[in-house]
N, C-alpha and C positions, 0 to 999 in steps of 0.2 A: 711744374712738379706738383703732383696731387698729394693729398694727405697720406695716402698709403706709401707714396714714393718718399715722402719725408721720413716716415718711419723706417723704410728700407735703407735709406742713406745713413741713418744713424745707428743701424743695427750693430755695426762693428764697434762703435764707441761705447755702447751700453746695451746689454741684452734686452732691457725692458723698454727702450725708447720707442720701438715700433708700436708696442701696445699702447703706450702713453699718447703718441701722436694720433693713432686711430681712435682712441677713447675720447680725446679732446675734440676731434672732428665730429664724431658721432654725438657727443654730448652737446655740442653747439647746435647741431641739427635738431636734436630732441627738444632742447629748450626753445629754439626758434619756432618750431611747429606748435609747441604747447602754448606759448604766449600769443599765437595767432588768434586765439579766441578772446583776447582782451583788447578791444578796439573802441573803448568808450570815449577816448579823446584822440585827436589827431594833431601832430603825428603820434601814432601809438607806439608803445614799447616795441612791438613787432617791427614797425618801420625802422626805428632807430637801430635795433639789433641787426636787422637784415642788412642795412648799409654797412655796418661794421664787419659782419661775417663775410659779405661778398668782397669787401675791400681786402681783408686779410687773406681770404681764399684766392683771390685774383693775384695777390702779391706772390703767393707760392705756386701759382699756376692753375687757374680755373680753366679746364679744358672745354672747348666748344667743339663737340663732335660733329662731323659732317652729316651724320644721320638725323640729327635734329635741327639741321639748318633750315628745313622748310618752316618749322615753327618760328625760329629766330628771325628769318627774313620777313615772314608775313607779319610778325609782331612789330618789327621795326618799320615796315611799311604802314602799319596801323597808326603808330605814333607819329610817323612823318606826315600822314594826312592830318593828324591833330594839330601839329605845328603849323601846317599850311593854313588851317582854319583860323589860326590866330590873326592872320593877315586880314581877315574880314571884320575884325573888331577895332573900334576906335581906341579902346583902353585894354591893354593886355597885361599890365602889371597888377600884382595882387593875386586874386583868386584864380584868374585864367592860367597864369604861369604855374601856380601851385598845383592846379588840377592836372596839368600836363606832366609836371614833375612826379606826381603820384602815379600817373599811368606808366611813366618810364620806370619807376621803381618796381611796380608790379610786374612789368615785362622782364626786368632784371631778375625778379624772384622766380619766374617761370624758367628762365635759362639756367639759373642756379640749381633748381631742383632737378631739371633734366640732367645736368652735368653730374651732380653727386649721386643720382640714382644709377647713371650709366657706369660709374666707377665701381660700384658694389651693389648690384640690384637687390639681391636677396636680403642682405643685412640692412641696407638703407631703407628699403620699402617696409621692412618689419619695424624698424625704429620709427619711421614717420607714421605708420599706422597706429602703433601703440601710443605715441605721443598725442596724436590727434584724438584718439578715443579718450585718453585721460583728460585732455583739455575740455572736450565736449561734456564729460560727466561733471567736471568742476563748474563749468559755465551753466549747465543745466540745474545743478543744485542751487547755485546762487539765484538763478531766475525763479525757481520754484519757491524758495524760501522768501525771496523778496515779494513775490506776487501775493503771498499770504501774510505779508507784513511781519515776518518772523525776524528778518535781519534788521539791524539798525540802519536808518536812512533808506528804507526799502523803496521809497519813491524815486530814488536815484537810479534804480534798476528797472523802472517801469516807464512806459510811454502810452498815453491815452488808455490807461488801465489795462495795458497789455504788457506781458513780460518781455523785456529786451535784454535782461541779463547784463553782461559786460560788453554790449554793443550799443551803438547809437540808435539803432532802429530794430524793432521786432522782426521786420521783414528781411533783415540781414542775419540775425541770430538763428531764426528758424532754418533757413537753407544751409547755414554753416553746420548745423547739427545732423543733417541728413546723411552725409557720408559715413561718419562713425556709427550712426544708427543702422545704416545698411550693412556695415561690416559685422555688427553684432547680430543682426538678423541672419546673415549667412552662416555665422558661427553656430548659432542656435540650431538652425535647420540641418546642419551637416554633422553635428556631434550627438553623442548620447546625452540624454537629458541630465544625468547626474554630473556630466562634465561641463554643463552650460549654465550652472546656477549664477555665477558672477556675471556672465554675459546677459542673462535674463534680467538681473537686477539693473545692470547698466543700461540696457535698452529701455526698461520701464521709466527710468529717470529721464533719459533723453527724450522719449516719446512724450512724457508729460510736459517737458519744457517746450517742445515743438507745438503741442496743443495750446499751451498757455501764451505762446507768441501770437496766437490768433492770426497767423499768416496763412491765407488760403493757398498761396503758392507753395509754402512749406508743407502743408497738409497733403496737397496733391502730389508733391514731389516725393514725400516719404512713402506714400501708398504705391506710387509707380515703381520706385526703386526696389522696394521690398518684394513686389511681385516679379519684377524683372530679374532680380538676382536669384530668387527662388527658381525661376524657370531655367536660368543658366546652370544652377547647381543640379537641377533635375536632369537636364540633357547631357551634362558632363559626367553623371554618375552611372556606371555600367551595371551595378548590382541592383537587381530588382527589389530585394528586401530593403535596402537603404532608400531606394526611391519611394517605396511604400511608406517607410517611416517619415521621410521628408514631407510627403503630402499630409500625413497625419499631424505632424508638428505644425505645418502651415495652417491647417484648418483649426486645430486646437488653439494655436497662438492667436489667430484672428478673432476667435470667439472670446478669448480672454481679454484681448485689447478692447473689444467692443464693450465688454462688461466693465472694465476699469474706467474707460472713458464715460460710460453711463453713470458710474458713481461720481465722477468728477463733475459732470454736467448737472448733477442733482444739487450742487451748491448754488444757491440763488445768484450770487454775483457772477459766477462763471456762466450759468445758464443764460442770463440776460445778454451778455456780450456774444455768446455763441450763437444765439438766435439771430443776431444782427449779422455776424461775420459768416454764417453758414451759407448765405445766399451767394450763388456763383457770380451774379451780376449785381453790383451795388448801384445806388442812385447816382453816385458821382461817375459811374462808368458810362451810362446810357443817356444822361441828360443832354440838353442841346449843346452845352459847352463842356460835356464830360470827356472822359479819357478817350473813348473811341472816336469822337469827332475830332479831338485834338490830333490824334494819330493820323486820321485821314488827311487833315490839313497839312500835317507835317510831311507826309509822303508827296504831296503836291509841291511843298516848299523845296524839298531836296532836289527835285527835278530842275529847279531854277538856280540852285546853289551848289555847283560841283565841288567847291572848296569847303562846303559846310558853312555854319554860322558861328562856330566857336563854342567853347564849353560854357554851360549854364546860361545860354542865350535863348533857349526855347521857352522856358517858363515866363520870362518877361513879355514875350510875344503872345503866348496863348494861355497864361494863367497858372500852369503847372508844368512839371517836367514831362518828358516823353512817355515814361513808363513802358518803354518798349526798347529792348537792347538793339534790335536790328535797326530801328529808326534812329536811335541815338548814335549808332555807328556812323551814319551818314551826316547827321546834323552836327555832331561834335568833331568827327574825324574826316568829313568829306567823302567824296566818292572813293578816293584811294583807301582810306581807312575802312569804310563800310564794306567794300568788296573784298579787301584783304581779310577782314574778320570772317566773312562768309566762307571764303576759301579755306581759312585756317580751321574753322569748325568742321567743315566737310572733310578736309584732308585728315584731320585727327581721327574722326570716326572711322574713316576707311582704313587708315594705316593701323589703328589699334584693334580693329575688329578681329583679325586672326589670332591675337593674343588671348582672346576669351576661351580658346579651345586648346591652348598649349599646355603640356604637362610640366609646368614650372612651379617652384615653391611659391612664387609671388602671384600666380594666376588668380587665386581667390580675391586678393586685394584689388588687382587690376579689374576684375569683373565688377566689383563694387564701384570702383572709380569710374569705369566706362559708363555704367548705367546712370550714375549721378550726373556725369557730364551731359549725357543724352537728355536727362530730365531738365537740366539747367537750360539746354537749348530750347526746350519747350516753353519754359517759363520766361525766356527772353521776350516773349510776346506780351507780357503783362507787367514787367518790372525792369528797372534800370539796374544793371549789375556789372557795369564796366570797371568798378572799383572794388569789387568783392575779392578780398585777398585769397580766399580758399579756391575761387574759380581759377585764378592764375596758377595756383599750386597744382590743381588738378591737371591743367594742360602740361605743366612741367613733368609731373609724375608719369603721365601717359607717354610723352615723348621720350622720357628716360627709359621706360620699359620697352618702347619700340626700338630704341637704339641698342639696348642690351640684348634684345632678341636677335637683331641683325649681327651684332658682334659675336654672339654665341654661335650662330650658324656659320659664320666665317671661320671661327676657330675649329669647329667640327669638320668643316670642309678641308681645312689645311691638314688636319690630323689624319683624315681618311679620304683623300681625293678619289673621285670616281675612276674606275678602270677605263683605260682607253678603248674606244670602240674597235671591234675586229674589222680588218680590211680584207675584203674579198679579193680573190685572185682575178 
């Protein structure tokens, strides 16, 4: 029984019960998404609340729809490969087990988001979008204020003189902020300027936090998704005047962003770190024992280890972690997990692609989510993100929207079935 069904069952007993049940369910999702931006300790508040919410929801009937079974099955195969990799380790208790439990929890979160979106796509996607944007703005404000030592104990929110906000690493905070930043970019480009003042302010705050994370992956990801969502908004807009305005906003916005970042770089402490981080290739990337050589050795290693080597076993062998999600899929989750993830990523992109052009209320958010996932698949080549909570949320949201579209088409078909073909004499 879903949350909506709970309300319907109690409608006869009390007229307001249905609204209360729906409000409680939506409120739980709102708070869950909001605190996903606070992962400075593990297990995080998000992890603990997620367990509680899934448990309660499952008790009342968390529905696993057959249309998002591909995601469910592939993710289960992914973690099955990880569990098999534990057999290659002499000691699995402690961190290795905790690592796989975390992966399992994130997989459960993807299934949960797919399920709740399928149940009420328009309302739930709007709730999730708003909560995510609100969380990102709060996280960004904390990161910015801490970077300039305005907050008490500001060093707690920085790492290596980079803003990390309420995350453990700047390289996680930066990409977390990209989806809400992309949502605000699309809103600014597709509305009149006077309707976008709050969106502009929110985007500036998020953009500054992304910049102060000094995460090159986040910088590139934000630039890519902004341009990609602008392109999608342009080709989906039939009115020439609105298209012209969109292009004007994009050019004007880009010039304004460059100007604002120029002002920020003029601050000596910011400029010094920017000059170091702005190089595409760092010394630790191309040195003899640098990232690229480690990755090359890793790809030879996985050919000899079909079951993988287990979680957090790469760094002891080669000095540092893989810094490549595709490689880590094979080292930590074996061939079964590595290939399952590749199929999952490819299948998700293919299945969700038609949604980018559907006239649905949730299409703008899905466009943003799709391009952010695509961008994440690009940065898989330079960073480990198999435990990024927002990445699994994105998979769940897209598969929830895929399922909702299929169910909508089925309802339309049932209401107006095609006329039988004429039979010639």
